[in-house]
N, C-alpha and C positions, 0 to 999 in steps of 0.2 A: 212937855216933856221938862223934867226936872234936873236942872242944871247943877251938878255937883262937882267937887273937886277932881274926881276921877275922870269925868266927862271932859273937863277942861284939860287934863293933862293929856288925853288921848288925842284932842284935836291939836293942841301945841306940837305934838310929835309929827303929825301929819303935815302941818304947816312947814315945818323945820325940813321934813324929807323934800317936800315940793320945791321949796326955796333953794336949798342948798345941793340935794342930790339930784334932783330931776334934769337940770340943764347938762349934768354930766352924763346921764344916761341917755338923754336926747342926742347928745353930741356923739356918743358911741354908736348910736342906732343910725344917724345920717351917715357916719364915716364908713360904717359896715356896709350899708347900701350902696354908697358911692363906690366903694371897692368892689362890691359884687357887680354893679353895673358896668364898671370898667373892665373887670375880668370877662364879663359875658360879652360886651362889645369887641374885646380884642379876641375872644374865641370865635366870635361871628365873622370877624373881619379876616383874621388869619386862618382859621379853621383846621390849621396843620396842614403839612404839605401834602399828605396823601388825601385828607377828606376833600381838598378842593381839586387835586389833579389826577387822582386815580379815576374820576368820573369821567367817562369821555365826552360824548355830547349828551345834551338830554334827550337821546332818541327814545321814541316810543311814548313820550309823555305829550299828549297832543297840545294840551294847554301851554305847557312850557315852549314847545316846538313852535306855536303861533307867535309867542311873545319875542323869542330870540330870532327875529327875522334878519334879513341882511341888513347890515351896516349898523348893527347895535354893538356898541364897544363893551367888550367883556375883559377885564383886567385878570391876566394870568398871575395869580398872587404867589409868588415865590418866598414871601418873606414867612419865616417861621421862627420858633423858638429854639435856639442853638442847644444841641446836647453837649454836655460835658464829656470830653473823652471819646472814645470810640471802641467797639467790640474788637478791633484788631490792634494788638501791640499799642496799648493806650500810651505807654512811655514814650512811644516813637512819634507820636502825632502832634503835630503843632495844635495850639489853642483855637477854638472854632473861630472861624471868620465870619464877619458880618456880611452875608449874601444880600444883594441888591436886587429888588425884583426885576424880572425881564420887562420889556416894554409891552404897553397895553396892546391888545389884539382885537381885530374886529372879527368876529364869528358869523359865519354865513347860516342858512337855513339847514334844517335837520331831517333825517328820516323818520317817519311815524309807523309802528306796527298796529295794524288793524286786523285783528284776528278774524278769521274767516272770510276776508276780502282780499283775493289774490292782488299781489303788488302791482303797481303801474308799470313796472318793467319786466313782470315775469313772463318768460316765453312760453309758448304752447309747445313743448316738446314732450314727446312720450318714449320710453324705452322700446325697442323693437328688435328682433333677432333678424338679422339679414344676411351676415357673413362672419367670417372670421374674426374674432376679437370684440365682436360688438356686445354691449352692455358690460365691458370690461372683462369677458372671459378669457381665458389664457388661450395662446396659440403655440401649439407644439411642432417640432421638427421631427422628421422621421430619422431612422438610422442612416439611410441613403444620404440624408442632406446634413448629417451631422459634420461630416469634415468642412463642408462650406460654411456652415455656421460657427464653427470653432475659429475658422480662419477670419471671419467677419467679428467676432468678439475681440480677437487680438487687434485687428485693424481700426475698430471703432469703439470697442468697450460695450457694444450692443450685439445681440443676435438679430443681425440684419435679415437674415433668411425669414425668420418669425414675422419681422415687422414687415417685410416685403408682401406679406400675404393679407396685411390688414388694409382695409379700405382707408383713403385719406380722410374721410369724414365719417369714421365709425361713431357708432352710438357708445356713450360711456355713461356707468350709473349715476345717478344724482346722489352725491354723498352729503348734501347739505343738510343741515338740520330743518326738520319741517318748519319751523318758525320762519326762516328765511323767504319763505314764498309769499309771505303776507307783509313785507316791509314796503312801504310806499315812500319812493325817493323824491326829492326835489325835481321838477321838470328840467330846471335849467342848470345844467352840469357842465363841467369844463370838457373840452375834447382831448382826447389821447393819442400820442404816438408811441406804438410799441416797438421797442428796440430789440433786434434779436443780432447777438454777436456769433459767428460760427467760424470754425476752422477745421477744415477736411472732415466735416460731417458726414454720416450717412445720409442717403438720400431720402428715404421714406420717413424717417424720424423728424428730418427737418421741414419736409414739405406738409406732413401732418400737422406740424406745429402752426404752420402758417393758415392752413385750412381751419383749424379749430379756432383760431383768433378772429378770422374774418366771418366764420358761421355763426360765433357764439357771441358777437359784440354789436350793440345798436349802430346801425350805419351812420346815422347823425353825430354819433359820439366817438367813431373810430376815425380819426383824422388819416391815420396813415400807419404802415408797419414798414420800419425802417430796418433793412437787414445790412449788416456790415459784413464782409468777407474779411476775415484777418489772414489775409495772404495764404489762401488754401491753394493747394497743388492737385487736387483730386479732378479728372477730366469730367465728372458729372457735375461739378460745381462751377463750371464755366460756361459755355454756350448753352448747354441742355437746361441749366437753371435759369438763365436769361431768358430764353424761350418760354419755359413752362410759365415763370411769373407773368409775362406778357400776356400769353394766351389765356390765362386762369384768372388772373386778379386785376389786369389792366393797371390803372395809375394809383390804386390804394396801397400797392406794395412797391417800395422803392429799394433797389439794390445798389450798394456803393463797396468798393473794394480798396483795402489797403495795397500800398505798393511795396510795403515790407512788414514782417511780424511785429506787431504792437503789443499783442497781449490782450487779455480780456479786459483788464482795468482801463487801460487808455484807450482802446476800442470803444467802449461803452461811453467814454466821454465824448469821442467823435460821433456816435450815434445820437447823442442828445443834442450836440451841435447842428446835426443835419436835420433834427426833428424841428417840426413846425407847431405841433399841437401844444395845448395849455400844459397837459401832464404828461410826463416820460414815464412808460412802463418798461421795465427791463424784465424779460424772460429769457431763459435759457432755450437752446435751439432744439430741445427734444422734451417739448411739452404738450399737454392737451388741456384746453380750458374747459371749465365746466359751464354749466346754464347761468347766465346772468352773473358771470364773474366779474365784469368790468364795472358796472354801474356801483357796487358796495364801495370800491377802491375811491372812485371819482366822487362820491358822496362825501367821504371822510375828508378830501382834500378841498371840496367845495365849502366845507363846514370850517376848516382851518387849514391854510395853505402852508403851514409848516409842520404838517403831520406826514410823516412817510407812512403809507398804507400797505401792508403786507397780506398776501392771501395765505390762506391755509394750503400747504402743499400735501397733495395726495401722492401716493406711491406707485409708480408703474414699474412692474418687474422687468430687468434688463434682458431677460431670456425668454419670457414667454409674454410679456407685455399685459399680464393680469393688472387691472386697475382696481387698487383697494384703497380705502379711507386711512389716512395717516391717525388723524384724529377724529372724534365725533363730539360727543358731549363733554368729554374730559379734556378741558382747555390746557394748552401748554403755551410756553414762549421761550424765546432765546435768551441763553445766557453763555456763560464760559468759565472754564477754568485758568488757573494762573499760568499756564502754558499757551493760553489762547486757543484751545481746541474748543470748536463750537460745540455747545450742549443744548438740550432742550429740556425744560424742567415743567412740572405742574404749576400753573398761575396761583400765586398766594391768595388765601381767600379774601384778605383785605382788599385785594385789586377786584376780584370778581364781585365782591358785595357792594361796589360802587355802582353797579348796573341794574337796570331794572328788569332787563331780558337777558335770557341765557344765549341768544345769538347776536347780542351787541358786541362791539369792537373793544378791545381791552388792551392796555400798556404792555410793551416788550421791551425789555433793555436792549436788545438787538435781534438780528434776524441771520438767517443762513447765507444771505447775499446775492441769491441767483434771481430772486423773483420779488420785485416790490414796485410801487408806485410813488411819485414824487412830483410836486410842482416843477416845472422846467426852470422858471425864473429863481425859484428857491434854491434848486440844486445848484445853480452857477453862483448864486448869491453866496452859497457856502463853500464856494472855490471848486466845487465838483469834487472828483477823485484826488486825492494827493497825486500830482504829476510824478512823483520821485517813486512810487510804488509800480513795481513790475510784474507783469504777465497776470498772476492769478495768487489770491490768498491775502487775508487780512483787511481787504477793502471793506468788508461788512462792518468790521469794529470801526475802522478809521472814520467811515460815515456815520455810525450808529452814536459814536461818543460825541462827534462834532455836533450832531443835531440835538442830542440831549442837553449837552453842556453849554450850548451856544441859545437856547430858548425854544428848540422844537420839541417834537415827541414822535414816537414810532408806536403805530398801533397794529395788532393782529385783526383781521376783519374775518370773522367766522363764516359770513354767508359769501365771502369769495373764495373759491376753492380753484386750484390749478393742479393737474396732475403732472409729475416729473419723473423721466426716466432716470435711475441712479446707475452710474456706470459701473460695470464689473471691474474696470481699473482705469486709469488716465493713460490713453494710448500716444498722447503727443509730447514732443519736446518743447524745449522753450527758446527755440530759435538762436539767435546771437547773444543771448543773455547768458553769461557764464560766471557767476559770482562763486566766490569760494566758500560760501555758506549756502544753505537752502534758500531759495527766492523767498519761500513763505517766511522764513524767520527773519530775513531781511525786512519785509514789509512789516512784520509784526514790531521788529525794533523801531520802525518810523513811527508807528501808532503809540507805542511806548514811550517814546522819548518827547513826544509832542502832548499827549493827552492824559498820562498817568502823573500823579504826584511823586515825589521821591520814594515815600514809604511803599507804595504799590509797585513802582518800578524794581525794588528789591525783590518782590515776591515774583516777578517775571524772571528776573536773572538769577534768582536762587533756582528756579525750574529749569532755565536754560544757561548754566553758567558758562558753557564752551564760546558763547558768542559776545560775552561782554567785551565792549571796547571796539568791535568790528565798525570800520567806517560806513556810515549810512547815508553820506550826501548832506547836502544843505537842506536844513528845515526850517531856515530864518522865516521864509513866508508863511508857513504853518503857525509858527509860534507868534507872529505878528498878528495873524487873523486872529487866534485866541485871545490875545492881549486887547486887540481894537474892538472886539465884539463883547468884551466883559464876559467870558465864558466861565461857567462854573469850575470848581475843582472835580478831580475824581472822586475824591472823598465824598462830595455832595452827591454825585451820580450814584455811588455804591450804597449810601444812606438813604437816599429818596427813591431810587428807582430800580436798584438791582440788589436788593437786600439779601436775597436767597442765595447770591453768589458766595459770601462768607459764610453762610450756613451750611451749604453742601460743600464747599470747598475752602476750608479754613485755610488761612495764609500758612504756608510752609515756614518751619524753622529754618534759621541759617544752615547751610552746609557746613558740616565740619572738614569734609574732605569730599573730592569728586574727581572724577575721571575713569580711566580704565583700570581695573582691578587684575593686576598682571602677577605672575608667579615670581617670586623674589629672584629665584635662581633658572628661570626658565623663559620662554618667549610664548606662553599662552596665556590669555586673558578670559575673564568671565565673559559668556555670551549668551544671549537668549535663543541663538540658533533657530530664529524664525518659529519660536514655539507659540502655539495658541494659549489662550488664558488657561492657567491651571497645569500647563506643561512644565517639564523640567528644565532648567538651565543647566549649562556646561561649561566647557572650556575649549577654545579653538586659538588658532594663530592671532596674535595681536595685529590689527591692521591700522591702528592709530587715527582711524576717522570717526571714532564715536560711535553714534548711532546705537547699534545693538550691543556695543561694547562699552557704553557709557553710563556709569552709575552715580548716583549722590548717597553719601551717608550724612544726614543731618544730625543736629545736637540732641534731638529726641530719640534717636536711636532707631531710625528707620532707614531703609535701603530702598532707593526707588531708581527706575529707568522710565524717562519720559512720565506718563501719567500712572504707570504701573508699579507695583511694588515686588520685593523680593522676601519671601516669607519662608518659614519652615513647615514642611510637611511629612511628619515622620522623620525618616533619615534622610529626605531628599529636600533640595531647595527648589522652590517653585515660584514661577512669575505668574501675578495674579492682580485682581484689583486691590486699590489700596483702601484702608479703612478711611472713615470720615476725618478722624483726628490723625495727623500726620506723625504719628509716633510708632516705635517698634522696640525690638528686644536685640538689637545689634550693638556690639561693641568691638572697636579696633584698637589693638595695642601697637602703638608706633615703635615701641622698643623691641617687642617679641614678633611683630608682623603677623600677628594671629588675628582672624576674624571670629568673634565668639559670639553664640546664641544664649542669652541669659536664661531663658526657660529651660531650652534643652540641656544647657550646661555642658556643650560640647563645641569644638571648632570645625570650621570648613576646611575640607581636605580634598584635593584633586586626586582622582582615580580613574585612569583609562578613559578620560574625555568628559567625565561626569563630576559633580560636585556632591560630596556627601559630608555627614556628620561623623566626626571621631573623637574620641577623649583627646584633649589638648595635650600636645607634645611639641613645644616651641622648638626642639631640636629638628624636628621633622620637616624637611624641606617642602614636602608637598602640603603643609599647612601654614607656609610663609608666603605673604602676599604684600605687594606695594600698590599703592593708589596714586597714579600720575595723571597729573591734569592734562587736557588734550585741547589743543586748539588749532584746528586743522587749518586755520585762515592764515596762521602765522608762518 
């Protein structure tokens, strides 16, 4: 090779590049690799809140199931990258807090799906037609029976004439997904005490509930059925019930009686105190259990004792007892709107995608309240139900928020199904309790003041302004529990568990005015008059008790009452569903006292008990309205 000046120059340039530029490039490459490795490690360790927690048990994966045997420590990783701001009123929300992870848990064995091989607890039960109501078929009453049936509906909320025709152990259709038959559950499961609270219940609906529990539960897992009579006065619930239980169920069913009316919430706590099983399962007094309903619930609690396991609730018609599936393959879960009316919504795809099989359990923010299973010791570690909550209502939210925000979880279990009779109406009073506001709102307030952050409390009181400031009793114990257990914020709960709440029910703008909308120079107020959705509203004598005469006008121009809205429909004013976004076209002129609709460009006028639109005329007294706040408790 001939060495020339040109060759020497090229070699010199390469040497200079290696000596001076090479170390810099090498350092950059190593730095980038280190950064990427750190990012991958962080991503793998933290995984994002949803990626780690939305996956229930590794059910169905045989290899994983065998590895995660009893006693294997698994960390619930609640550390996550904090999101700046919040989709709700960002300017009002505090800067993100640094969440500490919940304590490490010990996870137990899991169920395994083996396609084509019937599960180890699958019962040998087939549908057969033997009598009225079998296979979930409806039972009808004749015209001759109708008067008696109507009386029973008024007394119990059900058609007891139809119910009395149905066998205590009737066959009901299998509403489970086909996949459910092939789950193999751990052989060693906790025992269950099923708690039933009743007050002046109809005979056959109550007794059929007991039969279905006993008949469709493995004997070695059903420790007992605990019945607690909440001070009933019906004769058939006295000696006849004692005798029937003794003759038909022996010691497996135990009956206790309250000496005064305590209500559903506190009587359920007493039922849990009476119970001796590992798991407490609360059922209403008018249910029918499906095939293999118990085992899937117990299996989830055996896996993680801090799971509340909730069966899918099928519907039993109150009039003819037709048994129908509430949901089949389309999974739903429990949520709420800002007035705390319970709702059910399709499960977000992100939650469902964390499962391998369609029939696996999935997360739910809350539940309806009537039917669920929970580890007995864990229930009392949580403080059971808030003892300050009375009779009925709101206890589902109190327990749900407490579980989620303090390290537990709630799962709906598709392979556990229980039928429930939904009443025609609530036929009972509340005993000696006589608050100045509805009991359910008093209970909601206790939940709100303990478990909601200040921003979210405002959403509730915007929806229910008339009760703000009502005395709710001492909540010191509940607040101390929350602090001592380092429970998460409600913001954390919304962002990580109940994301669709703010999507389906955007937070309400502040109220501009609220109260009764009264004639300025008269004595009548706007009134829904018991209208069905889509019906017209009118006016009637002001009663000053809120309810159907309580309205809210928010800063975005929406007029609402409860969860419904008032809109224009032609020349009429209609009571209907609210749009997703809480906005409207209403304006109130506080100087002229007129209520104006911006799209129609007319004012609301009263005419012979109705509300109509007419050209605005501030001098017309029929178009003049005042909005007076109403607080019935003051």
